N, CA and C of each residue as an Amber inpcrd file, in Angstrom:
protein
   276
   4.7310000 -15.6920000  -1.5690000   4.5620000 -14.4790000  -0.7860000
   4.8950000 -13.2820000  -1.6670000   4.0220000 -12.2630000  -1.6520000
   4.2780000 -11.0930000  -2.4540000   3.6620000  -9.8390000  -1.8640000
   4.4390000  -8.7820000  -1.8320000   3.9470000  -7.5040000  -1.3520000
   3.1780000  -6.8390000  -2.4790000   1.9880000  -6.3460000  -2.1620000
   1.1470000  -5.6790000  -3.1460000   0.8400000  -4.2760000  -2.6530000
   1.0670000  -3.3040000  -3.5370000   0.7590000  -1.9160000  -3.2230000
  -0.4010000  -1.4810000  -4.1130000  -1.5400000  -1.2690000  -3.4730000
  -2.6920000  -0.7410000  -4.1960000  -2.5360000   0.7680000  -4.2630000
  -2.5810000   1.3020000  -5.4870000  -2.3970000   2.7350000  -5.7040000
  -3.3390000   3.1790000  -6.8110000  -3.2940000   4.4590000  -7.1500000
  -4.1140000   4.9450000  -8.2540000  -3.3050000   5.8860000  -9.1330000
  -3.5390000   5.7870000 -10.4260000  -2.8820000   6.7030000 -11.3540000
  -3.7760000   7.9100000 -11.6290000  -5.0130000   7.8530000 -11.1410000
  -5.9610000   8.9370000 -11.3770000  -6.4070000   9.5080000 -10.0340000
  -5.8070000  10.6310000  -9.6420000  -6.2270000  11.3030000  -8.4170000
  -5.9170000  12.7910000  -8.5320000  -6.7920000  13.5770000  -7.9480000
  -6.5590000  15.0220000  -7.9050000  -5.8720000  15.3950000  -6.5990000
  -5.7040000  14.4120000  -5.7270000  -5.1450000  14.6670000  -4.4060000
  -3.6140000  14.6330000  -4.4260000  -3.0160000  15.7610000  -4.1190000
  -1.5510000  15.8060000  -4.0080000  -1.0590000  14.9000000  -2.8890000
  -1.8460000  14.8350000  -1.8180000  -1.4630000  14.0180000  -0.6650000
  -1.3540000  12.5430000  -1.0630000  -2.3460000  12.0360000  -1.7740000
  -2.3250000  10.6320000  -2.2040000  -1.1270000  10.3860000  -3.1150000
  -0.9000000  11.2910000  -4.0750000   0.2360000  11.1370000  -4.9860000
   1.5540000  11.0840000  -4.2260000   1.7380000  11.9820000  -3.2680000
   3.0070000  12.0240000  -2.5320000   3.1610000  10.8130000  -1.6220000
   2.0530000  10.3610000  -1.0200000   2.1190000   9.1620000  -0.1670000
   2.4990000   7.9350000  -0.9880000   1.8970000   7.7920000  -2.1660000
   2.2160000   6.6510000  -3.0350000   3.6830000   6.6890000  -3.4420000
   4.1660000   7.8540000  -3.8460000   5.5550000   7.9870000  -4.2800000
   6.5100000   7.6790000  -3.1370000   6.1870000   8.1430000  -1.9450000
   7.0340000   7.8990000  -0.7680000   7.0830000   6.4120000  -0.4370000
   5.9360000   5.7470000  -0.4760000   5.9020000   4.3050000  -0.2020000
   6.7690000   3.5480000  -1.1990000   6.6210000   3.8690000  -2.4870000
   7.3960000   3.1850000  -3.5230000   8.8840000   3.4390000  -3.3270000
   9.2480000   4.6750000  -3.0260000  10.6540000   5.0280000  -2.8320000
  11.2610000   4.2480000  -1.6670000  10.5420000   4.1560000  -0.5640000
  11.0620000   3.4510000   0.6160000  11.1770000   1.9530000   0.3370000
  10.1560000   1.3650000  -0.2740000  10.2150000  -0.0710000  -0.5940000
  11.3980000  -0.3600000  -1.5150000  11.5820000   0.4870000  -2.5370000
  12.6980000   0.2880000  -3.4670000  14.0410000   0.4740000  -2.7620000
  14.1380000   1.4430000  -1.8570000  15.4020000   1.6900000  -1.1580000
  15.7710000   0.5250000  -0.2490000  14.7640000  -0.2220000   0.1970000
  15.0070000  -1.3900000   1.0510000  15.0800000  -2.6780000   0.2280000
  15.0930000  -2.5400000  -1.1010000  15.1440000  -3.6840000  -2.0260000
  14.0240000  -4.6890000  -1.7710000  12.8540000  -4.1630000  -1.4440000
  11.6730000  -5.0060000  -1.2340000  10.8790000  -5.0060000  -2.5360000
  10.7390000  -6.1900000  -3.1330000   9.9870000  -6.2970000  -4.3830000
   8.5030000  -6.1960000  -4.0760000   7.7940000  -5.4870000  -4.9300000
   6.3590000  -5.3320000  -4.7250000   5.6550000  -5.2340000  -6.0660000
   4.3820000  -5.5950000  -6.0310000   3.5430000  -5.5280000  -7.2230000
   2.6320000  -4.3200000  -7.0880000   2.5470000  -3.5200000  -8.1340000
   1.6510000  -2.3660000  -8.1410000   0.3030000  -2.7880000  -8.6960000
  -0.7640000  -2.4310000  -7.9960000  -2.1100000  -2.7270000  -8.4610000
  -2.8720000  -1.4030000  -8.5230000  -3.2140000  -0.9940000  -9.7380000
  -3.8610000   0.2950000  -9.9770000  -5.3740000   0.1600000  -9.8200000
  -5.9380000   0.8210000  -8.7990000  -7.3800000   0.7030000  -8.5750000
  -8.1930000   1.5410000  -9.5550000  -7.5270000   2.4100000 -10.3320000
  -8.2770000   3.2480000 -11.2680000  -8.7110000   2.4930000 -12.5210000
  -8.2630000   1.2490000 -12.6920000  -8.6310000   0.4780000 -13.8820000
 -10.0740000  -0.0150000 -13.8150000 -10.6580000  -0.0460000 -12.6110000
 -12.0400000  -0.4970000 -12.5060000 -12.5080000  -0.5500000 -11.0680000
 -13.8000000  -0.3570000 -10.8900000 -14.3920000  -0.3420000  -9.5560000
 -14.2040000  -1.6410000  -8.7950000 -14.1210000  -2.7670000  -9.5440000
 -13.9880000  -4.0600000  -8.8480000 -12.6290000  -4.1660000  -8.1440000
 -11.6040000  -3.5290000  -8.6820000 -10.2800000  -3.5720000  -8.0470000
 -10.2970000  -2.7500000  -6.7580000 -10.9670000  -1.5760000  -6.8010000
 -11.1110000  -0.7440000  -5.5930000 -11.9170000  -1.4930000  -4.5380000
 -12.9890000  -2.1410000  -4.9640000 -13.8310000  -2.9060000  -4.0490000
 -13.0330000  -4.0400000  -3.4080000 -12.1990000  -4.7130000  -4.2120000
 -11.3440000  -5.7900000  -3.7080000 -10.3780000  -5.2550000  -2.6430000
  -9.7460000  -4.1040000  -2.9150000  -8.8120000  -3.5010000  -1.9540000
  -9.5340000  -3.1970000  -0.6450000 -10.6980000  -2.5870000  -0.7400000
 -11.4460000  -2.2070000   0.4640000 -11.9110000  -3.4350000   1.2360000
 -12.3130000  -4.4640000   0.5170000 -12.7530000  -5.7020000   1.1580000
 -11.6050000  -6.3550000   1.9160000 -10.4370000  -6.4500000   1.2590000
  -9.2670000  -7.0620000   1.9000000  -8.7960000  -6.2450000   3.0970000
  -8.9380000  -4.9070000   3.0040000  -8.5070000  -4.0350000   4.0950000
  -9.5180000  -4.0190000   5.2350000 -10.7250000  -4.5080000   4.9570000
 -11.7610000  -4.4960000   5.9740000 -12.2730000  -3.0910000   6.2610000
 -12.1790000  -2.1980000   5.2560000 -12.5940000  -0.8140000   5.4150000
 -13.3150000  -0.3750000   4.1390000 -14.6330000  -0.1440000   4.2250000
 -15.3890000   0.1910000   3.0180000 -15.0470000   1.5580000   2.4160000
 -14.2760000   2.3730000   3.1250000 -13.9090000   3.6960000   2.6040000
 -12.4030000   3.8510000   2.4310000 -11.6660000   2.7460000   2.4640000
 -10.2000000   2.8090000   2.3390000  -9.8020000   3.4540000   1.0160000
  -8.7770000   4.3130000   1.0750000  -8.2410000   4.9460000  -0.1290000
  -6.7760000   4.5600000  -0.2660000  -6.2610000   4.5680000  -1.4910000
  -4.8540000   4.2210000  -1.6760000  -3.9540000   5.3070000  -1.1020000
  -2.7220000   4.9610000  -0.7820000  -2.0840000   3.6540000  -0.9600000
  -2.3800000   2.7050000   0.2060000  -2.4900000   1.4150000  -0.1070000
  -2.7050000   0.3540000   0.8790000  -1.7270000  -0.7750000   0.5660000
  -1.1520000  -1.3520000   1.6160000  -0.1740000  -2.4390000   1.4390000
  -0.7240000  -3.7710000   1.9360000  -0.4060000  -4.8180000   1.1750000
  -0.8050000  -6.1790000   1.5270000   0.3770000  -7.1100000   1.3070000
   0.3990000  -8.2060000   2.0530000   1.3150000  -9.3010000   1.7830000
   0.4160000 -10.4230000   1.2920000   0.4460000 -10.6890000   0.0190000
  -0.5480000 -11.5270000  -0.6570000  -1.9270000 -10.9480000  -0.3370000
  -2.7610000 -11.6830000   0.3670000  -4.0890000 -11.1600000   0.7090000
  -4.1700000 -10.6810000   2.1460000  -3.0590000 -10.7120000   2.8540000
  -3.0350000 -10.2550000   4.2520000  -2.8280000  -8.7550000   4.2990000
  -3.7460000  -8.0540000   4.9580000  -3.6560000  -6.5990000   5.0500000
  -2.5100000  -6.1930000   5.9710000  -1.6650000  -5.2940000   5.4970000
  -0.5610000  -4.7730000   6.3120000  -0.8960000  -3.3910000   6.8590000
  -1.3910000  -2.4920000   5.9840000  -1.7680000  -1.1810000   6.4780000
  -1.7410000  -0.1000000   5.4170000  -2.0200000   1.1220000   5.8880000
  -2.0590000   2.2820000   5.0000000  -0.7820000   3.1020000   5.1510000
  -0.7590000   4.2950000   4.5850000   0.4490000   5.1200000   4.5920000
   0.8820000   5.4950000   6.0110000  -0.0700000   5.9060000   6.8510000
   0.2780000   6.3180000   8.2040000   0.9150000   5.1620000   8.9840000
   0.3290000   3.9840000   8.8610000   0.8540000   2.8040000   9.5640000
   2.2450000   2.4460000   9.0270000   2.4090000   2.5490000   7.7030000
   3.7040000   2.2720000   7.0710000   4.7550000   3.2630000   7.5670000
   4.3930000   4.5350000   7.6390000   5.3280000   5.5660000   8.1150000
   5.8000000   5.2860000   9.5310000   4.8780000   4.8470000  10.3840000
   5.2460000   4.5060000  11.7670000   6.2420000   3.3520000  11.7850000
   6.0260000   2.3630000  10.9160000   6.9400000   1.2210000  10.8390000
   8.3120000   1.6570000  10.3450000   8.3440000   2.6010000   9.4010000
   9.6150000   3.1160000   8.8920000  10.3620000   3.8230000  10.0250000
   9.6570000   4.6580000  10.7730000  10.2730000   5.3910000  11.8940000
  10.8240000   4.4250000  12.9410000  10.0900000   3.3430000  13.1880000
  10.4940000   2.3690000  14.2090000  11.4610000   1.3200000  13.6560000
  11.7780000   1.4130000  12.3500000  12.6480000   0.4520000  11.6740000
  12.0950000  -0.9760000  11.7860000  10.7900000  -1.1100000  11.5910000
  10.1300000  -2.4190000  11.6690000   9.3470000  -2.7150000  10.3840000
   9.8670000  -2.2550000   9.2490000   9.1520000  -2.4090000   7.9770000
   8.9370000  -3.8770000   7.6290000   9.9550000  -4.7170000   7.8170000
   9.8100000  -6.1320000   7.4660000   8.7160000  -6.7960000   8.3030000
   8.6640000  -6.4670000   9.6050000   7.6110000  -7.0220000  10.4620000
   6.2440000  -6.4860000  10.0320000   6.1920000  -5.1830000   9.7240000
   4.9540000  -4.5520000   9.2810000   4.4200000  -5.2530000   8.0360000
   5.3090000  -5.5920000   7.1230000   4.9080000  -6.2540000   5.8810000
   4.7560000  -7.7640000   6.0360000   4.8610000  -8.2320000   7.2670000
   4.6930000  -9.6610000   7.5970000   5.7080000 -10.5230000   6.8520000
   6.9350000 -10.0000000   6.7150000   8.0100000 -10.7240000   6.0390000
   8.9380000 -11.3870000   7.0440000   8.8750000 -10.9470000   8.3010000
   9.8140000 -11.4570000   9.3170000   9.0700000 -12.3020000  10.3360000
């Protein structure tokens, strides 16, 4: 079992950058190990993320538990507010 965070190192969007940083900060603060997968390395990685998410227009950041889709930044934020991050990440 492994948490995967699909993100990008190449974006002009401040919103995407801040969402990615916030997700990483929260996961680290909860001592949740995760693997970073950079979609900017190639179109096939972005296509894989969108396919797994079931959304052809999905943009990073996106969270998965192995290949199981957990959600995007908004969904993650709701889980943080409700203190249900472990359930959201399908760890509990």
